[in-house]
C-alpha positions as a printed NumPy array, in Angstrom:
array([[ -0.091,   0.124,   0.118],
       [  1.447,   3.413,  -0.733],
       [  2.263,   5.592,   1.894],
       [ -0.51 ,   8.379,   1.123],
       [ -3.122,   5.832,   1.204],
       [ -1.443,   4.27 ,   4.66 ],
       [ -1.638,   8.033,   6.042],
       [ -5.425,   8.116,   4.942],
       [ -6.119,   4.833,   6.561],
       [ -3.952,   6.073,   9.876],
       [ -6.193,   9.127,   9.669],
       [ -9.362,   7.351,   9.676],
       [ -8.728,   4.842,  12.116],
       [ -7.884,   7.936,  14.58 ],
       [-10.98 ,   9.803,  14.118],
       [-13.448,   8.111,  16.271],
       [-10.635,   8.34 ,  19.189],
       [-10.581,  12.061,  18.457],
       [-14.319,  12.579,  18.71 ],
       [-14.602,  10.54 ,  21.671],
       [-11.555,  12.542,  23.321],
       [-13.164,  15.829,  22.463],
       [-16.805,  14.198,  24.066],
       [-15.14 ,  13.157,  27.047],
       [-14.075,  16.334,  28.596],
       [-10.942,  14.787,  30.324],
       [-10.513,  17.723,  32.402],
       [-13.873,  16.704,  34.133],
       [-12.938,  13.258,  34.091],
       [ -9.856,  13.678,  36.078],
       [-11.717,  16.02 ,  38.778],
       [-13.981,  13.242,  39.288],
       [-11.544,  10.699,  39.729],
       [ -9.895,  12.413,  42.326],
       [-13.247,  13.125,  44.529],
       [-13.249,  11.462,  47.779],
       [-17.1  ,  11.25 ,  48.015],
       [-19.295,   8.567,  47.487],
       [-20.574,   8.154,  44.185],
       [-22.913,   5.121,  42.645],
       [-25.185,   4.449,  39.907],
       [-28.816,   4.038,  40.832],
       [-31.259,   2.32 ,  38.577],
       [-34.787,   4.358,  38.998],
       [-37.758,   2.074,  37.793],
       [-40.979,   3.431,  36.596],
       [-43.471,   1.388,  34.574],
       [-41.328,  -0.463,  31.937],
       [-38.842,   1.897,  32.084],
       [-35.451,   2.044,  34.072],
       [-33.465,   5.281,  34.211],
       [-29.733,   5.036,  35.397],
       [-29.159,   7.866,  38.179],
       [-25.522,   9.119,  39.113],
       [-25.77 ,  10.094,  42.828],
       [-23.281,  11.645,  45.13 ],
       [-23.32 ,  12.043,  48.663],
       [-21.644,  14.727,  50.715],
       [-19.118,  14.086,  53.698],
       [-21.394,  15.48 ,  56.362],
       [-22.82 ,  14.739,  59.692],
       [-26.601,  15.293,  59.328],
       [-29.357,  15.273,  56.908],
       [-29.479,  17.398,  53.974],
       [-31.653,  18.451,  51.094],
       [-31.52 ,  16.551,  47.7  ],
       [-30.619,  18.475,  44.273],
       [-32.095,  16.791,  41.297],
       [-29.505,  17.65 ,  38.496],
       [-30.727,  17.891,  34.923],
       [-27.913,  17.836,  32.26 ],
       [-27.122,  19.621,  29.282],
       [-28.381,  18.792,  25.607],
       [-25.169,  17.031,  25.631],
       [-26.082,  14.134,  27.866],
       [-24.916,  13.025,  31.19 ],
       [-21.111,  14.176,  30.104],
       [-18.272,  14.008,  32.502],
       [-18.91 ,  17.815,  33.168],
       [-22.535,  16.958,  34.186],
       [-21.098,  14.406,  36.975],
       [-18.504,  16.566,  37.817],
       [-20.731,  19.299,  38.567],
       [-23.1  ,  17.108,  40.567],
       [-19.788,  16.083,  42.422],
       [-19.115,  19.64 ,  43.307],
       [-22.823,  20.519,  44.836],
       [-22.318,  17.673,  46.829],
       [-18.758,  19.046,  48.137],
       [-20.652,  21.802,  49.12 ],
       [-23.007,  19.503,  51.604],
       [-25.967,  18.39 ,  49.517],
       [-26.933,  15.034,  47.947],
       [-27.235,  15.145,  44.412],
       [-29.469,  12.739,  42.102],
       [-28.269,  13.415,  38.165],
       [-30.421,  11.095,  35.67 ],
       [-29.476,  10.092,  32.386],
       [-32.346,  10.85 ,  30.634],
       [-30.884,   8.956,  27.766],
       [-30.698,   5.823,  29.555],
       [-31.718,   3.137,  27.221],
       [-31.927,   5.191,  24.032],
       [-28.017,   4.719,  22.97 ],
       [-26.679,   2.274,  20.902],
       [-27.034,  -1.261,  22.405],
       [-29.648,   0.179,  24.799],
       [-26.949,   2.028,  26.468],
       [-27.107,   5.881,  27.883],
       [-25.205,   9.067,  27.31 ],
       [-21.752,   7.559,  27.574],
       [-22.852,   5.216,  24.326],
       [-23.393,   7.585,  21.728],
       [-20.303,   7.893,  19.464],
       [-20.282,  11.71 ,  19.397],
       [-21.895,  14.926,  20.353],
       [-23.803,  15.303,  17.524],
       [-25.324,  12.154,  18.04 ],
       [-26.244,  12.834,  21.61 ],
       [-27.783,  16.101,  20.875],
       [-29.882,  14.58 ,  18.19 ],
       [-31.151,  12.071,  20.436],
       [-31.781,  14.527,  23.44 ],
       [-33.919,  16.378,  20.65 ],
       [-35.998,  13.148,  20.191],
       [-36.964,  12.836,  23.726],
       [-40.494,  12.69 ,  24.846],
       [-41.172,  15.709,  27.11 ],
       [-43.692,  13.455,  28.784],
       [-41.088,  10.904,  29.237],
       [-38.516,  13.207,  30.542],
       [-41.162,  14.466,  33.266],
       [-41.543,  10.877,  34.299],
       [-37.745,  10.239,  34.881],
       [-37.284,  13.247,  36.796],
       [-40.307,  12.066,  38.684],
       [-38.425,   8.939,  39.439],
       [-35.741,  10.684,  40.48 ],
       [-37.635,  13.165,  43.058],
       [-39.671,  10.005,  44.192],
       [-36.021,   8.106,  44.83 ],
       [-34.941,  11.045,  46.619],
       [-37.711,  10.833,  49.172],
       [-36.618,   7.327,  50.105],
       [-32.96 ,   8.599,  51.026],
       [-32.126,   8.11 ,  54.774],
       [-29.82 ,  10.529,  54.89 ],
       [-32.08 ,  13.199,  52.943],
       [-33.97 ,  15.851,  54.894],
       [-36.881,  15.918,  52.903],
       [-36.148,  19.053,  51.109],
       [-36.175,  18.616,  47.284],
       [-34.729,  21.395,  44.591],
       [-34.397,  20.951,  41.097],
       [-31.052,  22.581,  39.18 ],
       [-30.662,  22.315,  35.038],
       [-28.527,  23.67 ,  32.746],
       [-29.533,  25.229,  29.34 ],
       [-31.903,  22.219,  27.919],
       [-31.883,  21.359,  31.551],
       [-32.644,  24.681,  32.748],
       [-35.639,  24.706,  30.429],
       [-36.547,  21.396,  32.042],
       [-35.832,  22.418,  35.444],
       [-38.529,  25.748,  35.02 ],
       [-40.767,  23.105,  33.214],
       [-40.505,  20.659,  36.136],
       [-41.552,  23.523,  38.69 ],
       [-44.851,  23.61 ,  36.937],
       [-45.408,  19.895,  37.669],
       [-43.717,  18.915,  40.652],
       [-45.32 ,  20.871,  43.845],
       [-43.124,  19.219,  46.61 ],
       [-39.722,  21.256,  45.525],
       [-38.259,  23.827,  47.57 ],
       [-36.873,  25.866,  44.806],
       [-35.776,  25.655,  41.11 ],
       [-32.946,  26.727,  39.624],
       [-32.693,  27.583,  36.046],
       [-29.385,  28.3  ,  34.196],
       [-29.886,  29.819,  30.934],
       [-32.833,  28.105,  30.139],
       [-36.124,  28.975,  28.741],
       [-39.605,  29.252,  30.725],
       [-42.558,  27.366,  29.965],
       [-45.726,  28.941,  28.453],
       [-47.379,  31.65 ,  30.443],
       [-50.493,  29.472,  30.959],
       [-48.342,  27.195,  33.02 ],
       [-46.908,  29.535,  35.418],
       [-49.828,  29.68 ,  37.699],
       [-49.252,  25.887,  38.677],
       [-45.469,  26.723,  40.054],
       [-45.556,  26.417,  43.817],
       [-41.48 ,  26.857,  44.522],
       [-39.375,  30.059,  44.061],
       [-37.316,  29.934,  40.795],
       [-33.909,  31.429,  40.575],
       [-32.455,  32.39 ,  37.168],
       [-29.105,  32.501,  36.003],
       [-28.58 ,  34.3  ,  32.861],
       [-25.541,  35.675,  30.822],
       [-25.422,  39.047,  29.34 ],
       [-23.853,  37.578,  25.8  ],
       [-26.835,  35.494,  25.404],
       [-29.261,  37.351,  23.685],
       [-31.37 ,  33.907,  22.41 ],
       [-32.073,  33.353,  26.086],
       [-31.812,  36.887,  27.733],
       [-34.725,  37.95 ,  25.317],
       [-37.053,  35.776,  27.3  ],
       [-36.028,  37.102,  30.649],
       [-38.011,  40.291,  30.976],
       [-41.298,  38.837,  29.816],
       [-40.899,  36.135,  32.225],
       [-40.658,  38.597,  34.863],
       [-43.724,  40.253,  33.903],
       [-45.564,  36.87 ,  33.439],
       [-44.264,  35.61 ,  36.732],
       [-45.153,  38.52 ,  38.543],
       [-48.905,  38.206,  36.887],
       [-49.006,  35.185,  38.441],
       [-47.944,  35.853,  41.948],
       [-45.211,  33.637,  41.473],
       [-41.424,  34.38 ,  42.868],
       [-39.019,  34.44 ,  40.211],
       [-35.42 ,  36.036,  40.885],
       [-33.154,  36.282,  37.635],
       [-29.711,  37.51 ,  37.662],
       [-27.843,  38.242,  34.468],
       [-24.152,  37.675,  34.764],
       [-22.045,  40.719,  32.901],
       [-19.378,  39.627,  30.201],
       [-20.571,  35.837,  30.403],
       [-21.598,  33.763,  27.696],
       [-24.319,  31.065,  27.284],
       [-23.026,  27.519,  29.204],
       [-20.87 ,  29.618,  31.662],
       [-21.315,  27.329,  34.472],
       [-19.378,  24.635,  31.915],
       [-17.247,  26.863,  30.042],
       [-16.304,  29.044,  33.35 ],
       [-14.285,  25.948,  34.704],
       [-12.993,  24.597,  31.287],
       [ -9.133,  24.837,  31.23 ],
       [ -9.326,  25.941,  27.742],
       [-11.983,  28.83 ,  28.257],
       [-10.673,  32.328,  27.188],
       [-13.57 ,  34.324,  28.055],
       [-13.182,  36.082,  31.778],
       [-16.468,  36.599,  32.196],
       [-17.377,  32.88 ,  32.127],
       [-15.166,  32.269,  35.147],
       [-16.299,  35.336,  37.02 ],
       [-19.884,  34.002,  36.405],
       [-19.292,  30.758,  37.52 ],
       [-17.856,  31.407,  40.652],
       [-20.622,  34.093,  41.705],
       [-23.557,  31.637,  40.451],
       [-22.027,  28.675,  42.411],
       [-21.776,  30.765,  45.431],
       [-25.469,  32.033,  44.804],
       [-26.455,  28.384,  44.274],
       [-25.032,  27.095,  47.356],
       [-26.1  ,  30.127,  49.607],
       [-29.244,  29.451,  48.655],
       [-29.537,  25.97 ,  49.472],
       [-28.052,  26.426,  52.78 ],
       [-31.246,  28.65 ,  53.352],
       [-33.501,  26.196,  52.142],
       [-31.536,  23.785,  54.303],
       [-31.553,  25.393,  57.745],
       [-35.485,  26.642,  56.836],
       [-34.436,  30.255,  56.724],
       [-36.342,  32.427,  54.41 ],
       [-34.486,  33.18 ,  51.099],
       [-33.029,  36.303,  50.836],
       [-32.534,  38.15 ,  47.326],
       [-29.016,  37.68 ,  46.095],
       [-26.84 ,  40.2  ,  44.21 ],
       [-23.249,  40.769,  43.662],
       [-21.395,  43.719,  42.391],
       [-20.749,  42.37 ,  39.015],
       [-23.959,  40.881,  38.324],
       [-26.995,  42.514,  37.238],
       [-30.704,  42.135,  35.949],
       [-30.289,  43.987,  33.075],
       [-29.912,  42.473,  29.365],
       [-27.079,  43.823,  27.542],
       [-26.124,  43.331,  23.816],
       [-24.974,  39.755,  22.791],
       [-21.176,  39.261,  21.606],
       [-20.75 ,  35.587,  21.168],
       [-17.406,  34.362,  21.607],
       [-16.413,  32.786,  18.153],
       [-14.954,  29.999,  20.221],
       [-17.987,  29.174,  22.577],
       [-19.929,  25.862,  22.125],
       [-23.317,  26.381,  22.491],
       [-25.981,  24.217,  23.848],
       [-29.663,  24.769,  23.387],
       [-33.064,  23.484,  23.133],
       [-33.859,  22.59 ,  19.437],
       [-37.765,  22.814,  20.203],
       [-37.389,  26.347,  22.052],
       [-39.882,  28.689,  20.835],
       [-39.801,  32.2  ,  22.162],
       [-42.65 ,  32.667,  24.505],
       [-45.315,  34.762,  23.949],
       [-44.55 ,  37.226,  26.938],
       [-42.071,  39.201,  25.282],
       [-44.75 ,  40.48 ,  22.801],
       [-47.209,  40.661,  25.639],
       [-44.942,  43.112,  27.595],
       [-44.029,  45.147,  24.621],
       [-47.793,  46.011,  24.451],
       [-48.212,  46.832,  27.87 ],
       [-45.263,  49.215,  28.049]])
């Protein structure tokens, strides 16, 4: 075989490994492997379906709240599991269901997909009712954990942020819903929410940021607690990008640090039974600014997202 043909063959053989490495987020995996916390996979059964859930326990003395973590459109990636571990390190039990359980090659989950594109396509095809049922299974399991104190919250990122907001309209035993750069449910669903909703948004993310003003109006009209904070100079996906060693956007790192502090502070208030106070920082703002998307930024999104009607309603009322 001639040398050019051999080089081409070698390149073709390496491509799958390159895709796997890119998808693996090795930096997050390394942090997980260094974690001292107890982590386990738990099969959550409901009906004829089994969802694999990644459960992380904190190293604490007493009983603590549970956080249901909803992953991005990239599936239950190494970063999503590392995020679960980090929240557990702050003192909370975290349940992160793999919502792609059984939908991957050979009936596998998120890790069974060959690349990011295939994962996104599979997430996009998920039945919303099925996602809600999977999250219900995780929430029901949370109620059975002996070291849990009975308080339940949900936190989602991007696609998962939208699902977190939607889950708050369905699940009425939540103490809080944390929405990281996700879109809201329709206005007609907001009246069903019983828990406070805390929003985390980026100033350089007009696609999602454009939904926030209308959501403020609609949630106020529904008599619901909604506290959004928009972090200056950050882009979409800043919770992941802000700790990625290859990140070149300083605003992502700052936003991530501030947002994580806000998240854990609110969780501490919930755990102690104290009223949750409004939390702002000198570098965060409720004011949306012009979007400047870094060229190197990898976006996650809900492909079925439709801009809510609240925006036009708000414009008509101004």
